[in-house]
OpenMM code with the backbone's topology and positions (N, CA, C; nanometers):
from openmm import Vec3, app, unit

residues = "MET PRO ASP GLU LYS ARG THR ALA TYR GLU ALA LEU VAL ASP ARG ILE ARG ARG GLY PRO GLY GLY THR THR ALA ASP GLN ARG ALA HIS ALA PHE GLU ASN ALA GLY VAL GLY SER ALA MET ASP PRO LEU LEU ALA LYS VAL ALA ALA SER PRO ALA ARG ILE THR ASP ALA ASP PHE ASP ALA ALA ARG ALA ALA GLY LEU SER GLU ASP GLN LEU PHE GLU LEU VAL ILE ALA SER ALA VAL GLY GLN SER THR ARG MET TYR ASP ALA ALA LEU ALA ALA LEU ASP GLU ALA ALA GLY".split()
positions = [
    Vec3(8.1802, 0.4324, -7.0388),
    Vec3(8.1486, 0.5580, -7.1040),
    Vec3(8.2695, 0.6508, -7.0926),
    Vec3(8.3122, 0.7087, -7.2050),
    Vec3(8.4296, 0.7959, -7.1989),
    Vec3(8.4008, 0.9230, -7.1192),
    Vec3(8.5048, 0.9747, -7.0592),
    Vec3(8.4950, 1.0985, -6.9836),
    Vec3(8.4879, 1.2143, -7.0830),
    Vec3(8.3697, 1.2726, -7.0994),
    Vec3(8.3486, 1.3775, -7.1995),
    Vec3(8.4326, 1.5015, -7.1719),
    Vec3(8.4510, 1.5344, -7.0454),
    Vec3(8.5314, 1.6522, -7.0119),
    Vec3(8.6771, 1.6291, -7.0489),
    Vec3(8.7264, 1.5094, -7.0204),
    Vec3(8.8659, 1.4784, -7.0538),
    Vec3(8.8852, 1.4781, -7.2049),
    Vec3(8.7884, 1.4234, -7.2769),
    Vec3(8.7954, 1.4207, -7.4228),
    Vec3(8.7978, 1.5631, -7.4785),
    Vec3(8.7128, 1.6505, -7.4266),
    Vec3(8.7105, 1.7897, -7.4715),
    Vec3(8.8421, 1.8596, -7.4383),
    Vec3(8.8945, 1.8318, -7.3196),
    Vec3(9.0214, 1.8918, -7.2782),
    Vec3(9.1346, 1.8460, -7.3712),
    Vec3(9.1393, 1.7179, -7.4006),
    Vec3(9.2439, 1.6661, -7.4895),
    Vec3(9.2337, 1.7270, -7.6287),
    Vec3(9.1112, 1.7513, -7.6759),
    Vec3(9.0927, 1.8174, -7.8054),
    Vec3(9.1452, 1.9612, -7.8000),
    Vec3(9.1204, 2.0302, -7.6878),
    Vec3(9.1712, 2.1654, -7.6701),
    Vec3(9.3236, 2.1669, -7.6738),
    Vec3(9.3854, 2.0778, -7.5992),
    Vec3(9.5318, 2.0721, -7.5954),
    Vec3(9.5873, 2.0404, -7.7336),
    Vec3(9.5249, 1.9480, -7.8039),
    Vec3(9.5708, 1.9133, -7.9388),
    Vec3(9.5610, 2.0344, -8.0310),
    Vec3(9.4509, 2.1072, -8.0216),
    Vec3(9.4320, 2.2265, -8.1057),
    Vec3(9.5378, 2.3318, -8.0731),
    Vec3(9.5649, 2.3524, -7.9453),
    Vec3(9.6656, 2.4507, -7.9054),
    Vec3(9.8031, 2.4106, -7.9562),
    Vec3(9.8364, 2.2860, -7.9406),
    Vec3(9.9716, 2.2405, -7.9751),
    Vec3(9.9923, 2.2178, -8.1233),
    Vec3(9.8903, 2.1686, -8.1948),
    Vec3(9.9112, 2.1274, -8.3323),
    Vec3(9.8228, 2.1965, -8.4365),
    Vec3(9.7275, 2.2764, -8.3909),
    Vec3(9.6358, 2.3411, -8.4839),
    Vec3(9.7021, 2.4534, -8.5619),
    Vec3(9.6293, 2.5063, -8.6597),
    Vec3(9.6841, 2.6187, -8.7366),
    Vec3(9.6945, 2.7429, -8.6499),
    Vec3(9.7871, 2.8286, -8.6852),
    Vec3(9.8032, 2.9515, -8.6083),
    Vec3(9.9091, 3.0406, -8.6689),
    Vec3(9.9308, 3.1514, -8.6039),
    Vec3(10.0331, 3.2460, -8.6473),
    Vec3(10.1718, 3.2081, -8.6003),
    Vec3(10.1794, 3.1126, -8.5083),
    Vec3(10.3071, 3.0575, -8.4632),
    Vec3(10.3150, 2.9130, -8.5121),
    Vec3(10.4326, 2.8573, -8.5083),
    Vec3(10.4476, 2.7188, -8.5520),
    Vec3(10.4012, 2.6235, -8.4415),
    Vec3(10.3680, 2.5031, -8.4823),
    Vec3(10.3303, 2.4013, -8.3837),
    Vec3(10.4457, 2.3761, -8.2873),
    Vec3(10.5681, 2.3829, -8.3359),
    Vec3(10.6850, 2.3643, -8.2481),
    Vec3(10.6934, 2.4753, -8.1437),
    Vec3(10.6699, 2.5996, -8.1850),
    Vec3(10.6730, 2.7106, -8.0888),
    Vec3(10.5661, 2.6918, -7.9815),
    Vec3(10.4459, 2.6538, -8.0233),
    Vec3(10.3380, 2.6351, -7.9264),
    Vec3(10.3654, 2.5157, -7.8364),
    Vec3(10.4235, 2.4098, -7.8909),
    Vec3(10.4573, 2.2929, -7.8083),
    Vec3(10.5635, 2.3298, -7.7048),
    Vec3(10.6627, 2.4088, -7.7454),
    Vec3(10.7656, 2.4538, -7.6499),
    Vec3(10.7047, 2.5433, -7.5430),
    Vec3(10.6152, 2.6323, -7.5830),
    Vec3(10.5485, 2.7186, -7.4848),
    Vec3(10.4647, 2.6344, -7.3895),
    Vec3(10.3947, 2.5347, -7.4415),
    Vec3(10.3121, 2.4461, -7.3598),
    Vec3(10.3976, 2.3768, -7.2540),
    Vec3(10.5158, 2.3334, -7.2926),
    Vec3(10.6070, 2.2623, -7.2016),
    Vec3(10.6937, 2.3582, -7.1204),
    Vec3(10.6821, 2.4885, -7.1453),
    Vec3(10.7678, 2.5884, -7.0822),
    Vec3(10.9145, 2.5500, -7.1025),
    Vec3(10.9442, 2.5094, -7.2264),
    Vec3(11.0754, 2.4549, -7.2582),
    Vec3(11.1632, 2.5501, -7.3379),
    Vec3(11.1218, 2.6727, -7.3492),
    Vec3(11.2055, 2.7689, -7.4193),
    Vec3(11.1618, 2.7888, -7.5633),
    Vec3(11.0998, 2.9002, -7.5877),
    Vec3(11.0549, 2.9357, -7.7223),
    Vec3(11.1611, 3.0185, -7.7920),
    Vec3(11.2247, 3.1038, -7.7183),
    Vec3(11.3277, 3.1925, -7.7707),
    Vec3(11.3526, 3.3026, -7.6701),
    Vec3(11.4655, 3.3655, -7.6816),
    Vec3(11.5063, 3.4620, -7.5796),
    Vec3(11.4060, 3.5755, -7.5611),
    Vec3(11.3353, 3.6148, -7.6655),
    Vec3(11.2391, 3.7246, -7.6525),
    Vec3(11.1153, 3.6839, -7.5733),
    Vec3(11.0756, 3.5592, -7.5840),
    Vec3(10.9538, 3.5124, -7.5183),
    Vec3(10.9786, 3.4417, -7.3863),
    Vec3(11.0958, 3.3892, -7.3661),
    Vec3(11.1215, 3.3080, -7.2466),
    Vec3(11.0904, 3.3794, -7.1147),
    Vec3(11.1315, 3.5052, -7.0957),
    Vec3(11.0982, 3.5707, -6.9676),
    Vec3(10.9467, 3.5845, -6.9466),
    Vec3(10.8746, 3.6196, -7.0508),
    Vec3(10.7293, 3.6337, -7.0397),
    Vec3(10.6647, 3.4996, -7.0085),
    Vec3(10.7028, 3.3952, -7.0810),
    Vec3(10.6412, 3.2640, -7.0603),
    Vec3(10.6789, 3.2034, -6.9250),
    Vec3(10.7976, 3.2333, -6.8771),
    Vec3(10.8354, 3.1867, -6.7428),
    Vec3(10.7440, 3.2499, -6.6382),
    Vec3(10.7107, 3.3767, -6.6576),
    Vec3(10.6188, 3.4428, -6.5639),
    Vec3(10.4773, 3.3883, -6.5778),
    Vec3(10.4346, 3.3583, -6.6992),
    Vec3(10.3020, 3.2991, -6.7191),
    Vec3(10.2915, 3.1710, -6.6380),
    Vec3(10.3956, 3.0898, -6.6408),
    Vec3(10.3938, 2.9599, -6.5734),
    Vec3(10.4125, 2.9713, -6.4225),
    Vec3(10.4968, 3.0621, -6.3782),
    Vec3(10.5339, 3.0629, -6.2362),
    Vec3(10.4739, 3.1769, -6.1546),
    Vec3(10.4598, 3.2930, -6.2148),
    Vec3(10.4126, 3.4082, -6.1370),
    Vec3(10.3404, 3.5078, -6.2275),
    Vec3(10.2238, 3.4707, -6.2772),
    Vec3(10.1535, 3.5569, -6.3732),
    Vec3(10.1203, 3.6960, -6.3200),
    Vec3(10.1071, 3.7122, -6.1913),
    Vec3(10.0771, 3.8444, -6.1357),
    Vec3(10.1936, 3.9416, -6.1537),
    Vec3(10.3109, 3.8897, -6.1844),
    Vec3(10.4292, 3.9746, -6.2021),
    Vec3(10.4520, 4.0166, -6.3475),
    Vec3(10.3653, 3.9750, -6.4383),
    Vec3(10.3792, 4.0121, -6.5788),
    Vec3(10.3529, 4.1623, -6.5932),
    Vec3(10.4392, 4.2267, -6.6691),
    Vec3(10.4255, 4.3708, -6.6909),
    Vec3(10.4166, 4.4012, -6.8402),
    Vec3(10.3835, 4.5243, -6.8696),
    Vec3(10.3833, 4.5684, -7.0090),
    Vec3(10.5217, 4.5517, -7.0710),
    Vec3(10.6255, 4.5695, -6.9918),
    Vec3(10.7621, 4.5565, -7.0427),
    Vec3(10.7893, 4.4155, -7.0939),
    Vec3(10.7300, 4.3153, -7.0309),
    Vec3(10.7468, 4.1778, -7.0787),
    Vec3(10.6884, 4.1620, -7.2193),
    Vec3(10.5709, 4.2196, -7.2406),
    Vec3(10.5094, 4.2148, -7.3730),
    Vec3(10.5854, 4.3029, -7.4729),
    Vec3(10.6321, 4.4170, -7.4275),
    Vec3(10.7084, 4.5063, -7.5152),
    Vec3(10.8341, 4.4379, -7.5676),
    Vec3(10.9018, 4.3623, -7.4827),
    Vec3(11.0235, 4.2916, -7.5255),
    Vec3(10.9911, 4.1883, -7.6328),
    Vec3(10.8809, 4.1184, -7.6174),
    Vec3(10.8415, 4.0191, -7.7177),
    Vec3(10.8016, 4.0874, -7.8484),
    Vec3(10.7302, 4.1983, -7.8385),
    Vec3(10.6925, 4.2730, -7.9596),
    Vec3(10.8164, 4.3274, -8.0308),
    Vec3(10.9138, 4.3734, -7.9540),
    Vec3(11.0365, 4.4283, -8.0123),
    Vec3(11.1121, 4.3228, -8.0923),
    Vec3(11.0925, 4.1961, -8.0577),
    Vec3(11.1572, 4.0872, -8.1311),
    Vec3(11.0794, 4.0507, -8.2574),
    Vec3(10.9681, 4.1220, -8.2814),
    Vec3(10.8949, 4.1011, -8.4054),
    Vec3(10.7710, 4.0145, -8.3945),
    Vec3(10.7304, 3.9795, -8.2740),
    Vec3(10.6109, 3.8970, -8.2588),
    Vec3(10.4850, 3.9838, -8.2645),
    Vec3(10.3852, 3.9341, -8.3342),
    Vec3(10.2589, 4.0065, -8.3452),
    Vec3(10.1726, 3.9807, -8.2220),
    Vec3(10.0650, 4.0577, -8.2094),
    Vec3(9.9712, 4.0371, -8.0985),
    Vec3(9.9123, 3.8960, -8.1030),
    Vec3(9.8774, 3.8489, -8.2210),
    Vec3(9.8219, 3.7140, -8.2340),
    Vec3(9.9227, 3.6077, -8.1918),
    Vec3(10.0474, 3.6250, -8.2303),
    Vec3(10.1508, 3.5300, -8.1904),
    Vec3(10.1717, 3.5310, -8.0398),
    Vec3(10.1750, 3.6493, -7.9825),
    Vec3(10.1887, 3.6591, -7.8365),
    Vec3(10.0732, 3.5884, -7.7676),
    Vec3(9.9521, 3.6127, -7.8141),
    Vec3(9.8335, 3.5501, -7.7565),
    Vec3(9.8453, 3.3983, -7.7618),
    Vec3(9.8798, 3.3441, -7.8783),
    Vec3(9.8903, 3.1989, -7.8935),
    Vec3(9.9923, 3.1395, -7.7973),
    Vec3(10.1074, 3.2018, -7.7851),
    Vec3(10.2131, 3.1470, -7.6998),
    Vec3(10.1801, 3.1604, -7.5517),
    Vec3(10.1171, 3.2695, -7.5138),
    Vec3(10.0779, 3.2869, -7.3736),
    Vec3(9.9702, 3.1848, -7.3368),
    Vec3(9.8728, 3.1642, -7.4239),
    Vec3(9.7683, 3.0646, -7.3968),
    Vec3(9.8292, 2.9252, -7.3899),
    Vec3(9.9180, 2.8925, -7.4818),
    Vec3(9.9822, 2.7607, -7.4793),
    Vec3(10.0586, 2.7408, -7.3488),
    Vec3(10.1290, 2.8427, -7.3041),
    Vec3(10.2044, 2.8342, -7.1792),
    Vec3(10.1116, 2.8170, -7.0597),
    Vec3(10.0043, 2.8948, -7.0548),
    Vec3(9.9103, 2.8871, -6.9422),
    Vec3(9.8403, 2.7517, -6.9367),
    Vec3(9.7976, 2.7016, -7.0505),
    Vec3(9.7307, 2.5711, -7.0518),
    Vec3(9.8302, 2.4608, -7.0172),
    Vec3(9.9532, 2.4737, -7.0627),
    Vec3(10.0556, 2.3756, -7.0273),
    Vec3(10.0811, 2.3725, -6.8779),
    Vec3(10.0918, 2.4900, -6.8168),
    Vec3(10.1144, 2.4961, -6.6721),
    Vec3(9.9952, 2.4393, -6.5966),
    Vec3(9.8746, 2.4721, -6.6393),
    Vec3(9.7562, 2.4193, -6.5696),
    Vec3(9.7488, 2.2680, -6.5846),
    Vec3(9.7932, 2.2163, -6.6975),
    Vec3(9.7973, 2.0715, -6.7178),
    Vec3(9.8940, 2.0058, -6.6195),
    Vec3(10.0116, 2.0639, -6.6053),
    Vec3(10.1101, 2.0074, -6.5120),
    Vec3(10.0567, 2.0112, -6.3691),
    Vec3(9.9916, 2.1193, -6.3319),
    Vec3(9.9372, 2.1308, -6.1971),
    Vec3(9.8238, 2.0305, -6.1748),
    Vec3(9.7374, 2.0150, -6.2715),
    Vec3(9.6261, 1.9205, -6.2620),
    Vec3(9.6787, 1.7776, -6.2506),
    Vec3(9.7753, 1.7429, -6.3366),
    Vec3(9.8323, 1.6083, -6.3318),
    Vec3(9.9019, 1.5810, -6.1989),
    Vec3(9.9708, 1.6817, -6.1442),
    Vec3(10.0365, 1.6660, -6.0138),
    Vec3(9.9335, 1.6459, -5.9035),
    Vec3(9.8235, 1.7170, -5.9111),
    Vec3(9.7176, 1.7023, -5.8114),
    Vec3(9.6551, 1.5628, -5.8176),
    Vec3(9.6310, 1.5139, -5.9383),
    Vec3(9.5758, 1.3786, -5.9516),
    Vec3(9.6739, 1.2737, -5.8992),
    Vec3(9.8015, 1.2931, -5.9256),
    Vec3(9.9025, 1.1992, -5.8756),
    Vec3(9.9073, 1.2018, -5.7230),
    Vec3(9.8960, 1.3200, -5.6638),
    Vec3(9.8939, 1.3292, -5.5168),
    Vec3(9.7717, 1.2618, -5.4589),
    Vec3(9.6572, 1.2778, -5.5233),
    Vec3(9.5359, 1.2097, -5.4760),
    Vec3(9.5494, 1.0585, -5.4862),
    Vec3(9.6052, 1.0107, -5.5977),
    Vec3(9.6277, 0.8664, -5.6130),
    Vec3(9.7194, 0.8126, -5.5049),
    Vec3(9.8268, 0.8877, -5.4784),
    Vec3(9.9219, 0.8443, -5.3752),
    Vec3(9.8560, 0.8436, -5.2372),
    Vec3(9.7782, 0.9451, -5.2079),
    Vec3(9.7124, 0.9528, -5.0764),
    Vec3(9.6082, 0.8428, -5.0596),
    Vec3(9.5449, 0.8066, -5.1708),
    Vec3(9.4411, 0.7028, -5.1642),
    Vec3(9.5012, 0.5631, -5.1564),
    Vec3(9.6294, 0.5553, -5.1872),
    Vec3(9.6981, 0.4263, -5.1763),
    Vec3(9.6813, 0.3483, -5.2999),
] * unit.nanometer
topology = app.Topology()
chain = topology.addChain("A")
for resn in residues:
    res = topology.addResidue(resn, chain)
    for name in ("N", "CA", "C"):
        topology.addAtom(name, app.Element.getBySymbol(name[0]), res)
């Protein structure tokens, strides 16, 4: 029997990375991988991935100043957050596998 939660999660990731939106699929894929979307978004997305408590209004203001809309900011921040949570989840599963032998 397929893992329904994993299937739903994979559908979510696919929608985030490849679904329609105000940003391109490439931009969302880069945000998901924390691989560099562009100079205006990179500082904000780095904080989303590494230290979200340090995000300030100034981080969003810089992205808006580069011409990104609220919807675009939302899409890229969500893609970055889900990408980071995916990496953390996969690392945790790998650690459990290693510990279990």
